[in-house]
N, C-alpha and C positions, 0 to 999 in steps of 0.2 A: 257208562262213564270210564274214562281212562284210568286204569288202576295206578298208573305212574304219576298222576297228578299229586302235587304237593298240598298237604293239608296242614294248616297252621294250628298251633294251640290257641285256645281262647285268649290267653294272656297277650299274645301278639296282636290280635285283633283289637283288644281293649286298649293296648298301647297306641295303636294307630289312631283310633278314634279320639282318645283323651288328649294326646300330644297335639294332634292336628287342631283341635278346638282351642287348646291352650295357646298354641303359636298364633293362630288367627287373632285371638284376643290380645295377646301381648304385642303382636306386630301391627295392630290396627292403626297406631300413629304413623308407622312406616308406610302402610298401604294407602293411607290418606295422602301422604306426601307424594307418593307415586302417582296417584290419580290426579292431583293438582298439577304436577309436572307434566303429565301426559296431556291434560286438558289445555294447559297454556301452550304446549307445543302444537296441538291440533289447531288452536285458534290463530296462532301467529305464523306458522310455517305451512304453507299450502300443500307441499309435497309430502308432509308428514301425517296428513289427515287420514282418518279411518277409525275403526273400532278400537276399543280399549283391550279387548281380549282376542286372542288368536287360537284357533283350534287345528290340531293335526290328528289324523287317524293313526293310532298306535295299537300294538298288541300286548295283552297281559293275560297270562294263563290260557293263551290260545284264542282269546276273544278280543275283537276290535273295540276300541272306545275313542272318545274325543279327548285328547290331551289338551289341557288349558295352559295358556301362557299369556302374560301381558305382551302386547304386540311391540316388537322392537323394529320392525322392518317398514320401509317406505312402501307406498302403494305400487310404485314402479317395480320394486323387487318382488313383491308378492304376486304381481301379475304374471311373472315368468313361470309360476307354478300352476297356472290356470289349467293346463292340459295334462298335468302329471301329478305324482304323489307329492304332497306337501312335506317339506323337511326344511324348516327354517334354519336349523343349525348350519347347513351348507352355505346359506346366503349370509348369515351373520358373521362369517369369517372376514368378509370385506366390510370395513367401517363405512364405506360410501353407501352401502345399502341400509344403514341404520338411521332411524329417526334421531333427532336431537335428544329426546328423552331416553331412547334406547342406548345411545352412545354415552351419555353423561350421567344417567341415573340408574337405568335397569341393569345393564350388562356388567358394569364394574363390580357390583356386589350380587349378581345373579338374582335380582329381585324379580325378574320376569318369570322365574320358576315358582313363585309363591302361590299362584292360583292352583297349582297342582295339589295343594293341601285340600282343596275341594274334591279333587279326584280321589284322594285317600279317604275322605269322609263318605263319598259315595260308594266306596268299595272297589273302584276301578283299579286302585293301586294300594300298595303297602308303603309305609314310610321307609322301609329298608328292603332292598332286593335289587336284582339286575334292572338296569334302566329299560323302560319300554322302547322298543324300536318300531319303525315303520314296517308294514306288512311285507314289502318287497325285500327289506334287509333281513327280516326273520326268515323268509322263504329261502333266501340265499344261504343263510347260516344252517338251516335244516338240510339243504341239499349238500352241505359240507359235513353233515353228520352230527350236528348239534341242535337238539330240539328242546333245550331246557326252557327257552322263553315261551314255549306252549304248555309248559308244565307248572310254572311258578308265577305268582303274582308279581308284576313289575314293581319296582321301588322308586320312590322320590330321590333316595340316595342309596349308597351302598359301598362295599369295600373298594370297588373300582373307581368310585368317585373321590375318595379321600386319600388314596395312595399317590404320593408325589414321586416315588422312586421307580415307577414302572414306565417303560418307554416303548415296548413292543405290544401290538394288539393282542397277541397271544397271552400276554401277562394279564390283561383285563379279563380275558375269557377264563383264565385259570382262577381268578378271584371270584368271578361269577359262579363257576362250578363248585368252588369250595363253599360258597354260601348256600347253594342248592343242596350240597351234601349235609351241611350243618342243619338245614331245615328238616332234612329226612332223619337225622340220627341224634341230634342233641336233644336234651330235655328242655322243657318249657322255660325253666329258670335260667338256664345257661343261655339260651337263645335270646331271651328278654334282655339279659345283661349286655349281650353283645350288640343288640339293636340300640340300646341306650348309648353305648360307647360310640357307635357309628354316627348317631345323631349329634352327639357332643362334638365329635371331630368335624362334622359337617358345618355346625354352627360356627366353630372357631375359624374354619377356612373361609366361610362366607364373610365373616366379620373382617378378616384380613384382606379379602379380595384376592386370594391366592390361586385362583384358577381351578375351581371344581370342574370335573369332567362330566358335564351334563350332556 
């Protein structure tokens, strides 16, 4: 086992499980609305037909897993990834690639990311941490000398997602590295309080539709 792997306190794992379950229960009416909107879109718009969920291979603590999202892309857009590594985020930048439900319901409030609470429950991810990247992007980052995504559990949100005053990619990396260092050096109580603050900031930004950096 790699001695540099980050080992979380039991309180962080407990927070992940309990908050994920609570959010899935509290947001069940929202999830129902999402499913109804997607079903109506699939029925009435032929180009938007497809599955409700979309999966992408991502890395967390050096292990690949299937990241879950509600599907926001049309079949024609998804077909362009057939021979390569799936990364919906690159295609979602063009609104013409989005389904009606993706454009009007999912993306404005980042509801497409809610299925990742199931990833947290499974243990693929933590609620707070560096976002999971596709394997090729992690390999490129490692070649540049940064291997922290192979050492820490990826997060649903984190410092780099809630900060609005950062404009350079290096700034997000610094925020990720600061969190990695916090997981290594802070006590359980301090880390737990910080994670709760990150979750609260995330909820506020999502409610306002202010552009979380997923």
